[in-house]
N, C-alpha and C positions, 0 to 999 in steps of 0.2 A: 504494500500500500504506500502511496506517496508520503514522504516525510511530512509535508505540509498539505493537508487536504484542501482542495479548492473550496472557496466560499461561494455561497449562493448569492445571486442578485435578485432583489425583490421588486415587484412592480410598484408596491406601495411606497417605496423609497425614492421614486423618481422625483427629481427636481430639475428645473430648467438649467441650461449651462450658464456659468458665470461670465462667459465671454462669447461673443459672436466673431466669426471670421467672415469678413465681407468679401474679400477677393483672395484668390490663390494663384500665384504665378509659379509654375513648375518648369524646371529645366532638367532634362535627362541627357546624360552622356552615356550611351549604351555600350557596355562591354559585358559579355556573358558572365564573367566571374567577378567583375569589379565595376558595376554601374554607379555613377555618381548622380545624386539627385539634389538639386538646389530648390528650396521652397521659400518663397516670399509670401508671408501671410499678413494681411491687413486686419488687425484685431481691435475690437472695441469691447469695453466692459459692458456686460448686460445686466448687472445687478444695480440696485438703487441704494446709494449712500452706504454708510457704515465703514468698517475697516476694510482695507484693501484685501482682496482675496487672491490666493495664489493661482497661477495659471498652470494646470497640470495637463500636459500633452501625452497621449498614448504613443508607445513605441514598442516594437518587437523585432528582434533579430537585426538590429540596426547598428552600424558603426558611425558614431557621431564624429563629424569632421570639424564643424565650427557652428557657432551661434552668434548672431548679432542682433541687437535691439536698437532700432532707429539708427542703424549704421554703425553702432559701437560694438566692436567684437567683445563678447563676454568671456571672462576667464572662468576657470573651474569653480571658483568661489561664488560666482554670480548665479549659479543654477545648481539644482540637484539632479543627478542622473542615476537611474536604476535600469535593470534589464527590461522594465516595462513602462518607464515614464521619464519625461523630462519636465522638471518643475522650475518655474521662475516665481520666486516668493512674492515680490511686490512690483508687478509691472504697472506702468501708467494706464490711464483710462483708455487712451487710444494710442496705438503704436504699430510699427511694422517690425515683424520678426523674420530674420533670414536664417535658415537652417540648411546645412549641407550634411548629407549622409552618404554612406557607401553601403551597397548591398551586393549580394551574390546570387543573381537570378538562376544561374546554372545549377546551383546546389539546392535550390528551393523545391524539394520533393513534396512539400505540403501543398504546392500549387495554390497558395494563398498569398496575395500581394503580387509582385512582379516575378515571373518565372520564365524559363525557356522550354518550349515544346517543339521538338523536331527543328531546332535552329530558328524558331520564331519566338520573339519576345511577346509575352501576353500577360494580362493582369486578370485577377479575380479578387475584387475588394469587398464583396458582400460575404459575410457580415462585417468582419473586422480585419480585412486584409490591407486596408490603406495604411494602417500603422506599421506595416512591414515594408513600406516604401519611404515614409518620412514621419517625423513626429507631428501629431495632429490631434485635434479634438474629434476623435473618430467615433462619432455618434450620429444617428440619422437626423436629429433635430438641429444640427449645425449645417446650414445651407449657404453655399458661397458660389460666386461666379469664377470659373476657372479659365486660365490661359496656360497652354502647355506647349513648351518648346522641346522638340526631340532631335537629338543629333546621333548619327550612327554611320557606320561604314556603308557607302553607297552601293557597293557591289553585293554585299551580303544581305543588306536590309533596304532594298529599294522602296518598299512600301512603309510609310510612317503614318500612323493613324492615332487620333484621340477623339474626344468628344467635341461636338459642335461643328463649327465652320472652319475650313482651311483658309487661313489668312495670309500665309507666306510659305514658300517652298523654294529652296535654292541650294546649290552646291557650295561647300566650304572647303577649306584647306585640308590636306592630308587624305584625299580620296573619300571624304565624308560629305554628307549632306544634312540638311536640316528642314524641319517643317514646324510651323506654328499653328496651333489650333485654338480657337476661342469658342467657348460655350456660353451663350448669352443668358441661359436660364440657370438660376441658382439651383444647386443640387447638393445633396449630402455626399460625403467622401466615398460611401460604398458604391456610388454610381460612376466613379471615375474609371476610365479605361484607357489603355495604351496597347497598341499592337505594332510590332515592327518585324518585317521579314521579307522573304522573296516569295511573293504570292501571286497567283493568277486571279483574274477578276471577271465576273459576269456583271455587266452594267445594263441597266434598264431605266425606264422613267415612268413616273406616275403623275397624272394631273389631278390635283385636288378639286373638290367641289367648288372652291373659290377661284380656280383657274391657275394656281401656282404649279410650276413644274418641279417635281422632286426627283433628284437623281438617286437611283437605288443601286447599290453595289454589294455583291457577295464575293468575298475573298476566300480562296481555298488554296491548297497545295497544287503545284503544277501537275497537269495530267488529270485533274478531277473537275475542272470547271464545267465539263459537259454534263456532270451529274448534279448540277445546281438548278436546273431549269424548273423542277417542280417546287423547290423552296421559293424561288423568285415568284412563281405564279401564286403560291400561298400568301406571300407578303403582299402582293398587289390586291388580292381578294380581301385580305384582312383590312387593309387601309380603306378600301371602298365600303366594306361592311360596317366599320366603326363610324364612318361618316353617316351612313344610312340609318343604322340602328340607334346610335347614341349621339349623333351630331358632333363627333370628335374628329377634328382634322389634324393631320400631321403639321408640326409647327416649324420645321426647318426645311432647308432646300436640299439636304443631303441626308441619306440614311444608309449606314454601312452595317454589314454583317461580316464577321470573320469566323471561320470554322477551324478549330484546332483539334488535334487528336488526343490531347491530355487535358482533361477538365473534370473537376470534382462533381459538377452538376450537369444538368441537361443543357442549360444555356443561362445567359445573364443579360438583363435588360439595360445595361449601361446606356445612358442617354445618347441616342443617335449612333452608338457604336456597340451593337449587340455582339457578344462573343458566344459562340455555340460549340458544344461538343459536336464533332463532325457527323456523328451518327444521326443527328437531327437536321442535317442539311443535304447530305449526299444520297442520291437515289437514282437508280435506273432499273429496268426490269430484270436484269441479270444479277443484280447485287442486293436489291431491296425487296422485301415482302410487302404485301398490302398493309400489314400492321406497321411497317416502317414508314410507308407513305402517310398513313393516318397519323403516326407520331410526329412526322415532320409538320404536317398541317397544324396539329395541336400546338407544338412548341413554337413554331414561327409566329403563329397568331398570338399566342400567350405573351411572348416577349415584346411583340409590337404593341399589344394592348396596354402593356405596362407604361407606355409613353405618357398616358394620362393617369392610369391607376397604379402609381408606383413612382413615376419620375416627376411629373408636374405636381402631383399630390403624393407625398410620401408619408411614412409612418414616424410618429414622434419618438418612439422608442421601440426596441425589438419585441417587447411584449405585444405590440400592435401589429406584428408581422402579417397576420391574416387580413388586416385592413387592405393590404395590397395583394397578397397572394390568394386568399380565398375569393376576393372579388374578381381578380383577373382569371382565376381558374373558371369561375362561373361564366365569365365573358367568353373564354375560349370554348367552353362547353356549348354555349349558345351559338357561337360561330359554327362549330362543327355540326351542330344539329341543323342549322340552316343550309350548310353546304352538302350534307349527306342525308341521312335519315334520322329524324328526331327520335322516334322510338328506339331504333337500334343504338344510336349514340347514348341514349339514356340507359339502356340495358347494359351497355359496356361500361358506363360510368358506375352503375350500381355494382356490377361484378368487381370492379377495381376497389370500390369503397369497402365492400365486404371482405375482400381478400387482404386489404392493407389497413384500413382505418378501424373497422370493427374489432379486430384482434388487438389493436393498439388501445382502444377504449376499454377493453376487457382485461388488460394486463397491468403489470407494475409501472409501465411508462405512460399510463393514461394521464392526460392533461387537458385543460380546457382549450377552446379555440383561442382564447386570450389567456395565456398562462400567467400564473402568479409569481413564479420564480424560475430561475435557471442557473446552472453553473457555467455551461458553455453554450452560447447561442447557436452555434452550428448544429447542435443536436436537436434544435426545434424546427428544422425544416422537415416537418413530419406530415404524414397523411392527415392528421387532425387539423393542422394549420391550413393545409392546401385543400384536401378533398372535403373534409367536414366543414371547413370554412366556406367552401363553395356551396355546399348544401344549405348552410345557414342563409347565404345570399339568395339562393333559389327559393327557399321558403318565404323570404321577405317578398319576393316577386309574386309568389302564390297568394300571400296575404293581401298585398296591395294591388294586385293586378298588374298586367304588363304596362299599361299607361301610367299607373301610379308609381311604378318602379322607375320609369323613365323620368317622371317629374322629380322624383327624389334624386336621381343621378344628376339631373340638370342643376338642382339646387346645391348639391354637394360640390360640383365643379365650380359653380359661381361663388360659393362661399370660401372655398379652400384652395383654389389654384395658387400654386407657389408656396404652399405651407406644408409643415410636418404635423400631422394630426392623429387622432385616435379612432378606435372603433366606435366609441360613443359619439364622436362627431359625425361619423357616417350614419349611424342609426338616427341621430337627431335630424339630419337632413331628410332622411326618408320619412320620419314621423311628421316633421313640420310641413313638408310639401304636401302631405296627404291628410293632415289634421287628425292623426291617430296617436294613440298611446302604445308605444312598443316596449314599455317597461318590463312586462313579464316575458315578452319574446326575447329580450336581451339576455335572459338566463342561458340561452344557447352559447353565448360568449363565455360565460363564467363557470358553467357546470360541466365537468367531464363525464364521460360515460355515455353509453347508447341507451336511450329510453326504451322501456319495454311496455308494450300495450297488450292487454288482455281484452279481447273483443268477443261479444256474444250477441247474436241477433235472434229476436223472437217475433214471430208473426201471429197476430190475433185475427183469425178469420171472421170472428163475430162482428168486429167494427172496422175491419180492413186497415188495421194499424200495424206498424212495424216498429219495435223498440230495439234500438242499437245501443248496447251498454259498452262503455269503454272505461277501463281502469288503466292508469299509467303509474309507472314507478321508474326511477333511475337508480341502478344499483350503486353501492358504495365504490368509490375509487380512492387511490392514495391521497390522503389529506382532505377528502370530502366524504365523510361517512353518511351524511344526511343530505338529501336533495329536496329542493322545492319543485312543485309541479311546473311543467313547462307549457308554453303555448305551442301546440303541435297542430299544424294544418293537415287534416286527414281527409283525403279525397276518397269518396265511397260511391258505390252504385249498387243497384239491385237489378237482376236479370229475370225476365219471365221465362216460361217454359220453352219459348221459341228463341231464346237468347237475346231478346231485345231489351234495351234499357227501359226501366220503369221510371216515369217522372216522379220526382221526390218532392213532397211538400212537408216542411217541418210543422210540428204542432204550433198553432197560433198564426201561421202564415196564411195569406190569401192564396187562393188556388192559382192565381197568375204567377206566383213565385215558384211554382213547381218546375223543376228542370231534371233532365236525365242524368243525374249524378250531382253530387254536392261536395263542397269542401267544408268540413266541420272544424270548428275551433275547439280543440280539446285543450282545456285549460285547468281542469280540476283533477284531483286524484281519482275521482269516479264521476262519470256523467252518463246520462241516458238521453239519447236523441230519439224523439218519436216522430214518425212519418205517418201522415194521414192519407186516406183514399188510395191504399196500395193494393193492387191485385196480387194474388198469391205469388210470391217470388220463388224462383227455382234455385238461385244462388246469390250469395253476397260477394261483392267485389270490393276489396279494401286496399287502401294506400295506392290508389291508382296513380300512375306516373311516378311511383315511388315518391309521393308528395312530401314525405318526411323520412329522415334516416333513423329508423326505429326497427326494433325486433317486435314481431307480432305473434301472439299466441291466439289461434283461432281454430276451433274444432270444425274441420270439414272432412267429409268422407272422400275416398278416392273418386267416387262417381261425381261428386260436386266439383272436384278439382279438374277432372277430365272434361266436364261440361264447360268450365271456365276456359280451359285450354283451347277449346274449339269455338267458343262463342263470345268471350268478353270483348267488348268494343274498344277497351283500352289495351293497346298492345303490350305495354309494360306489365299490366296486371295479368294479361293472358300468359306472358312468359313466366311471371312469378308463380302462377298457379302450377305450371309444370315443374318449376324448381322445388316448390314445397311438396308436391306429390312425389317427386323423385327422392327428396330428402327424407320424407316419412318412410318410404320403402327401404331406403338404404340404411337408415338408422335402425329400423326393425331387423334388417338382415344382420347388422353388426351385433345386436343383442342376441340374435339366434346363433351366430358364430360363437359368441362367448359362452352360450349355454349348450353348444354342440347339438342344436336342434333346428337345422336349416330347412325352411320350406320354400316352395316355388314363389317367384315374384308374381304379384297381381298382374294378370295379362292386360288389364284395362289401361295400364300406363303405356305399354308398347303399342296398343291400338290407338291411343291418343296421339302418340308420336307419328303413327302411320297416317292418321287423319291430317296432320300438319303437312306431311310429305305429299299427300295427295291433293292438297289445296293449291292449285296452280295460281290462284289469285293472290297468294301471299308474296310479299316482298322477299326475295331470296335471302338477303342478309338477315332479315327477321327470322325466317325459317331456320337458318343456320344457328341462330341464338336459341330458338325455341326448342330445338332437339338436343342441345348440348346439356350434359349433366352438370349439377353443381360440383364444384371442385372439392378436393380432399380437405383443404383448409376450412372451407365453409362448413363441411360436415363436422370437422373437429370442433369448431366453435359451438356446435349444438350439443356437444357431449360434456358431461361433468368430468369424466376422466377419459382422455383421448387414447384410443387404441388404433395406432396407425396401420397395423397389419390388417385388422378387421375392416377398417375403412377402405383400404386398397382392395381387399378381397370383395367387399360388397359392391364397389364401383365396377370392378372388372366383371363380376357376375351379372350385373344389370346391363352392361354393354353387350355381353354375350347373348343375354336373353333378347334384347332388342334386335341384335344382328340376326339371330336365328328366326325370330318371328317376322321380320320385315325384309328378309333377304331379297325378295323380288322387287319391293319398293325401293330399297337402297340401290340396287343395280340400275333400275330405271332412272332414278334421279342422278346418279353418277354419270350415266351416259348422256342424259339430256343436258347436263351442264358442262360437258366436255366440248370446248370450242377451239376451233383452229384459227380464230381471229387473232390478230396481233394484240399483244398485251396493252391494256390501258388501265391506269390507276383510278378511273372514275368509279363512283360508288356502285353503279349497277354491275359493272364487270367484276369489281371486288366482291360483291355479294354473291355472284354466281360461283366464283372460286371458293368463297367461304362455305357455301352449301355443299359443293362437290367434295371439299376436303373434310367437312363434318361427317358426311356420309362415309367417306373413306375410313375415318377413324372407327366407325362401327364395323365396317367390313374387316378391318385389321384385327378386331377383337377375337376373330375366329382363328388366329394364327396358331394357337396351341393345338388345335384339332385339324387344321387344314394346311398341309405342307406346301400348298401352292400360294399361300398368302405372301410369304417373304419374297419369293421370286417375282411375284406381281408388283410388290412395292418397289423392288429394285428396278424393274422395268419402267415403272412410273417415274422414279427418280431420274433415270437416264434419259427418258423421253421429254422431261419437263423443259419448256422453253422460257420459263420465268422462275424467279427465286421463290415465289409463294408456293407454287406446286412442288418445286424441288424440296423445299424445307418441309412441307407437309408430309411427303413420302419418307424423308429421312427421319423426321421426328418419330414416326411410327416404327421405322426400322430399328431405331436405337433400343427399343424395348424388346426386340426379338433376337434371341441369341442365334448365331449362325454365321456362315460365311458371307451371306448377303449384307449383313450389317457392317462387317469390317470392310467389305469391298466398297460400299457406298461412302463410308467415312474416309477411307483412303483416297477415293476419287475426289471427294469434296475438298479435302485439304490440298491436293495437287492442283485442282482447278483454281483455287482462290488463295493460295499461300501468300501471294504478294499483296493481298487486300486485307489489311488488319480488321476492318469492320466486319467483313464476311467471316473471317477466321474466328471472330468473337462468337458468331453463331455456332460454329463447329465446337468450340469449347463448351458453350452452354448446353448444347444437345447432349453431350456426353455426361455433363454434370447432373442432368435431370433424368437420366435413364433409370428405370425401375429394376434393372438387372442387379444381382447380388454383388457383383464385383465393381460397382460404380465408384465407391470411395477409393479403391485401389487405383482405378483409372485416373481419378481426379488428382490423386497424389503424384502419379507418374507425369501427368500433364504440367505439374508445377515446374518440372525441369525441361519442358518442351520449348523449343525456340519461339513458339507462338505466344508464350506467356511471359509476363514480367510484372513483378510486384510493384514496380514504380508507375505502372500504367493503370489508372482507375478503371478504364473500360475492361481491361483484362481481368482485374480482380473481381469486378462485378460479374463478368461473363462466366467465370469458373467458380470461384469461391462463393460469391453471392448467389449464383444459381443453385449450387448444391445446398447451401445452408437454408435458403429461403424458399426454394421451389421444389425440393425433393424430400418431402416429409418422411416417406417410407424409408429411405436410406440414411437420411440425416439423423432420424430418431432410432437408429439401430439399437437393439436392446443392450449390446455390449458397451455402449457409450463411445464407440470409436468416432462417430460423427461429431460428438461434442468435444472430444479431445482434439480432433483436427481443427475445429472452429477456434478453440482457445489458442492453439499453436499459431494459427495464421493471424489471429488478432494481435498477438504479442509480436509477431514478426512484422506486421504492417504498421503498428502504432508509431514506431520511431520514424517511419517513412512518410505516412500520411494519416494523421490521427482522425481527420474528418471522415475519411472513407472507412477506417477501421471501426469507428464508433457506429456508423450507419449500418454496418453489416452485423452488429452484435445483437440486435433485438430478438432473433429466434431463440437464443440461449436463455433469455430472460422469461420465457414462457413456461418455466419449469413447474409452476403450480398446477398446470393443466394435465400433468401426466402421472403415471403410477409412481409409487414410492421409490422403486429402484431407479427409474429414470430421473426423478426429482433429485435424488442424492447425487447422481453423476453430473447433472447439469449445474447444480449448486457448487459442486466441487470445482468445476472448471471456471465458474465465475469467481470463486474465491482464489483460484490459482492466478487469474488475471489480476485481481486486486492486490495480490501479494507481490506483483512484479515491481521492481524499482523503476523510478522515473516514468511512471505511467502518465500519459497525457490527461489533462482535465476532460477532454472529450470522452475518452474510453472510461475513465474513472466514473464520470457521472452516470453513464448508461449501466455499467456493471454494478455500481453501488445501489442505484435505484432498483435494479432488477432483483437484488437480494433483500431489499428492505421489506 
């Protein structure tokens, strides 16, 4: 355990900065191992009267060369210097501070601050990376206007980029050149960016609604520019959509994106100079799957939308992180819904929420959307901040209506443009614009945990009334044993025997208020909603559109759920009915496996899947989602004590049952969706491939009894003319032992060995295999030329995929998966603590498992905590996981 345990920072202790920094003039003389940075800061005291307060600037891994105050060089006795700060005890009320530092970007494996990636200088300053460049008030509520001068070797680094507008560029002595950038919009230091390197460029233009011409540029490594076309198209569509949907126009004449291969995150919204992990920029049919194309669309739009929700209006402190991230995720969800299929996008978002955020809410790392404390802010870039934060914003739109939400957004921008604000400020704008009280609704910001609803419906044929009883509770989470009732918008519907929506009229309402489906305001621990003049219903449909991120207990028969699968007018609820039907069946099978009394699966589920396959009127992307089984992680969340082997057996048995019962339907759908047309990433074509490959996954379930399956998969792999189909066949092959598996894996690596992004897919496929020797293969791959611990993408592809996406092998009873996880965490921590900490969460879920596994998981967490010089990042996650 660290000698000095890191201390927590608490939201309630926030106070405004004592000093403002009005302008920042930066000069960089770039050298990989010895970059000099000169910073001139125009500083003004922000406090009112009283004793002079010290100026404490943050710093990390810096070599201080000199300090001057109003032109006077300070001696060692004029300031106090530690490894984390530079303090001037009694500065004047207004002054200029000149600071020169020296840093070593080439040795910066943390990839925070200024670092070198494949001979390209790059920055990542969110959350606290700017202090690794120069001493600064590195907090988001200190906003300044930046002017940046970059000098570098002209031959090695012909491209010099920073935020804002390019105001000067010229050659200088010694074979070097310089560029000067000026950003006219005040911004916090976390949005500063610098890139220098030898890069190729895709340039395009966009005309704003007011008629301004904006130059768009995407910079990538040479030889890859032809793979940036889709990202550029996404950018232009995002810009137009934000104008049309929210009236938000881009505010500069230049917008740059740079893609680098080493990046801790997906991308970063630095003002006018977005930096991306290249996996979210590069795509063509031979190297990118449909999921990759969708990911590019999501991330490009997300980072662009930050221009207003994150850059122009930023967060006051890091506890307000969801102010920008949750809101911007909601905006990119809305964009993708409008670009593709709204129901399918919603279903995919719900799947992701259940896979990542629900387990977080139910574990030791549970925290509110607006946390109360943290040790290391990098650990709070979580599914709760992002995905649950987006759900919170989506519920606001449900409560206020789309027009009301737009009014709230307009007022938010009008009030707070150019400011650093809070989640309360956003909620106040929404409430004021619509004349409503959101006081109870704001509990979604402050209470952790996933609310649980218990729902029961009763029909009274005597008076044609229907009583819907709803009870809510939010389970205890760390630091929050007791919860207040939330305001939960619950969308419901009733279906008649023909599957038509019944018009619903609440007790006390006029008949004209009756509508086919209602959004109910669930605000009390227990409520009953009574509907009048209701013909006898056939089935109850709840949480339509997944209107709230809750868990629901509702007793429904398999017949009712099969009926909803075939008839519900709300596609998301229709999908959910199938998910819950399948979940009930598989959890029952898990119980039977544990009792050694296995019975046959209810044939009604396979028949309901067959009806979906036979419905030619369904959108193909929706059909693909509707026939997909719930994941193992979701089933695990529904169990008091997780049994990974039984879950795997239950899922595989249901796959086989469906494949056997629907063999003819599956074959017909596979053939009907096999197209010889050229690859297109459009939503309709992607939906056709998704359905074809979803059907293929069922056909492959028969591999154990049909020796022809593996050769067929290998043939499909070889014949594929795009990465989506090639990966689909290979993903199924990696679970089938035999020569075909190895032949495909060998061929894949030889085809793509020179493309790191595609090789990452190869690493991940092997890491998620269900075969018993998977961990041995993963360990062997650690020494493969394709893997490097210094590369975050490689770590996530191999180690992250195994620990987070292979529950069967990660949770091996002998504890070997846990030991491997701890070993890799300790090896990675000195290299890149952010990445090490983000991969640690699965080990902290020990409470959900049997006693033997609990002991092994806790032992590995204790082993990590006992390591010397442990980073605050890893310490926080490991210590909270054991609490």
